[in-house]
C-alpha positions as CSV (number, residue, x, y, z in Angstrom):
1,X,5.4,37.5,-210.9
2,X,6.1,36.4,-207.0
3,X,9.5,35.0,-206.7
4,X,10.8,33.0,-203.9
5,X,14.5,32.4,-203.1
6,X,15.1,29.7,-205.5
7,X,14.1,31.9,-208.4
8,X,16.4,34.8,-207.1
9,X,19.3,32.2,-207.0
10,X,18.7,31.1,-210.8
11,X,18.6,34.8,-211.8
12,X,21.7,35.1,-209.8
13,X,23.4,32.1,-211.4
14,X,22.2,33.1,-214.9
15,X,23.8,36.8,-214.6
16,X,27.0,35.3,-213.6
17,X,27.0,32.7,-216.8
18,X,24.0,32.9,-219.1
19,X,25.4,30.1,-220.9
20,X,24.8,27.5,-218.2
21,X,22.6,24.0,-219.2
22,X,19.6,23.6,-217.7
23,X,21.2,20.5,-216.0
24,X,24.0,22.9,-214.7
25,X,21.5,25.4,-213.4
26,X,19.7,22.7,-211.6
27,X,22.6,21.6,-209.9
28,X,23.5,25.1,-208.7
29,X,20.2,25.6,-207.2
30,X,19.8,22.2,-205.9
31,X,16.8,21.4,-207.6
32,X,16.4,18.5,-210.4
33,X,16.3,19.6,-214.2
34,X,12.4,19.3,-214.7
35,X,11.5,21.8,-211.9
36,X,14.5,24.2,-212.6
37,X,13.2,24.0,-216.3
38,X,9.6,25.3,-215.5
39,X,10.9,27.9,-213.1
40,X,13.3,29.4,-215.7
41,X,10.1,29.3,-218.8
42,X,8.3,31.2,-216.1
43,X,10.9,33.8,-215.4
44,X,11.6,34.1,-219.3
45,X,7.6,34.4,-220.2
46,X,6.6,36.6,-217.3
47,X,9.5,39.2,-218.5
48,X,11.8,38.7,-215.3
49,X,14.5,37.6,-217.5
50,X,14.3,39.7,-220.7
51,X,16.8,37.6,-222.9
52,X,20.4,36.6,-223.1
53,X,23.0,38.1,-224.9
54,X,27.0,38.3,-225.6
55,X,29.0,40.9,-223.8
56,X,31.4,42.7,-226.3
57,X,34.8,44.2,-225.7
58,X,34.4,47.6,-227.2
59,X,38.3,48.1,-227.8
60,X,38.2,44.6,-229.7
61,X,35.9,46.1,-232.2
62,X,37.2,49.5,-232.6
63,X,35.2,51.6,-230.3
64,X,38.0,52.7,-228.1
65,X,36.5,56.4,-227.3
66,X,33.7,56.6,-224.6
67,X,31.8,59.8,-223.4
68,X,29.4,60.6,-221.0
69,X,27.2,63.4,-222.1
70,X,24.6,65.2,-220.2
71,X,22.0,66.9,-221.9
72,X,19.7,69.9,-220.8
73,X,16.3,70.4,-223.1
74,X,15.3,74.0,-223.6
75,X,11.9,72.9,-222.9
76,X,9.8,69.9,-221.3
77,X,6.6,69.8,-223.2
78,X,5.6,66.2,-224.2
79,X,6.2,66.7,-228.2
80,X,10.0,67.8,-227.6
81,X,10.4,64.9,-225.6
82,X,9.1,62.6,-227.9
83,X,10.8,64.0,-230.6
84,X,14.2,64.2,-228.6
85,X,14.0,60.6,-227.6
86,X,12.7,59.1,-231.0
87,X,16.1,61.0,-232.8
88,X,18.3,60.0,-229.8
89,X,16.8,56.1,-230.4
90,X,18.2,56.6,-233.9
91,X,22.0,57.3,-233.1
92,X,23.8,54.1,-233.3
93,X,26.7,55.4,-231.0
94,X,24.4,55.7,-228.0
95,X,25.4,52.8,-225.9
96,X,22.9,53.9,-223.1
97,X,20.4,56.9,-222.5
98,X,18.6,57.6,-219.1
99,X,16.3,60.4,-218.8
100,X,16.8,61.9,-215.3
101,X,14.9,64.4,-212.7
102,X,16.6,67.5,-212.0
103,X,19.5,68.7,-214.5
104,X,20.5,67.8,-216.4
105,X,17.4,66.0,-218.1
106,X,19.6,63.3,-219.9
107,X,22.6,61.1,-219.2
108,X,24.0,59.4,-222.4
109,X,27.1,57.0,-222.5
110,X,28.0,57.2,-226.1
111,X,31.0,55.0,-228.0
112,X,33.0,56.1,-231.0
113,X,36.1,55.1,-232.6
114,X,38.3,58.3,-231.3
115,X,37.9,61.8,-230.3
116,X,37.5,63.2,-233.9
117,X,34.4,60.8,-234.6
118,X,32.9,61.8,-231.3
119,X,33.0,65.6,-232.1
120,X,31.3,64.8,-235.7
121,X,28.8,62.9,-233.5
122,X,28.1,65.6,-230.9
123,X,28.3,68.3,-233.7
124,X,26.3,66.7,-236.5
125,X,23.8,64.6,-234.6
126,X,23.5,65.2,-230.8
127,X,23.6,69.0,-230.9
128,X,20.8,69.1,-233.5
129,X,18.3,67.1,-231.8
130,X,15.0,68.6,-231.0
131,X,14.9,70.7,-227.8
132,X,18.5,70.2,-226.9
133,X,19.8,73.7,-225.2
134,X,23.1,72.8,-223.7
135,X,25.3,69.2,-224.1
136,X,28.2,68.7,-221.7
137,X,30.6,65.8,-222.9
138,X,33.0,63.8,-219.9
139,X,35.5,61.6,-221.2
140,X,35.8,58.4,-219.6
141,X,39.4,57.8,-218.5
142,X,38.8,54.1,-217.4
143,X,35.8,51.9,-216.2
144,X,35.8,50.9,-212.4
145,X,32.7,48.8,-212.3
146,X,30.7,47.5,-215.3
147,X,28.4,44.6,-216.2
148,X,27.9,43.8,-212.7
149,X,25.0,41.3,-211.7
150,X,22.0,43.1,-209.9
151,X,22.5,42.8,-206.4
152,X,19.6,40.1,-205.6
153,X,21.6,38.8,-202.6
154,X,20.8,42.0,-200.7
155,X,17.1,41.3,-200.7
156,X,17.4,38.2,-198.8
157,X,20.3,37.4,-196.5
158,X,21.7,34.1,-195.7
159,X,22.0,32.6,-199.3
160,X,25.0,31.2,-201.0
161,X,26.8,33.1,-203.5
162,X,26.1,32.4,-207.4
163,X,28.7,30.4,-209.1
164,X,29.1,28.2,-205.7
165,X,28.0,24.6,-205.7
166,X,26.0,23.4,-202.6
167,X,27.7,21.4,-200.0
168,X,27.1,17.6,-200.2
169,X,26.5,15.4,-197.2
170,X,28.9,12.7,-197.0
């Protein structure tokens, strides 16, 4: 889908507040409701907007422990990679997982209740996944940047910032 500045502004606004009504969104991007709604539906149908979700505070639900886990595989054949990724997808405590170029082969973000539960997870689930050669854990001390919207404004200069309303002429 080819996007213009208004489409990017719609996305930027929704990244800041995904619960905006179409009327509120239309006002923020200086459109009437109908064309704004059409653009929004097209962004959804084309897959640019994949969904809407609630952002949950980990500590509030008892998941206070977080670790970054680097995994190096002992082999990289397609069958081993597929079996590893299938097994990894079944581990609920894996919050994020990326396959990387170079070493390590994978980087995971894992959340658990505490260190003891992480040790059990590491030893009984992660280390036993197919093809794992080495597993290195780093405990997260503090999150510095989290849930940041994508930097759409770097693609087009001179746009207004999301969350601000256009100035009305008097």
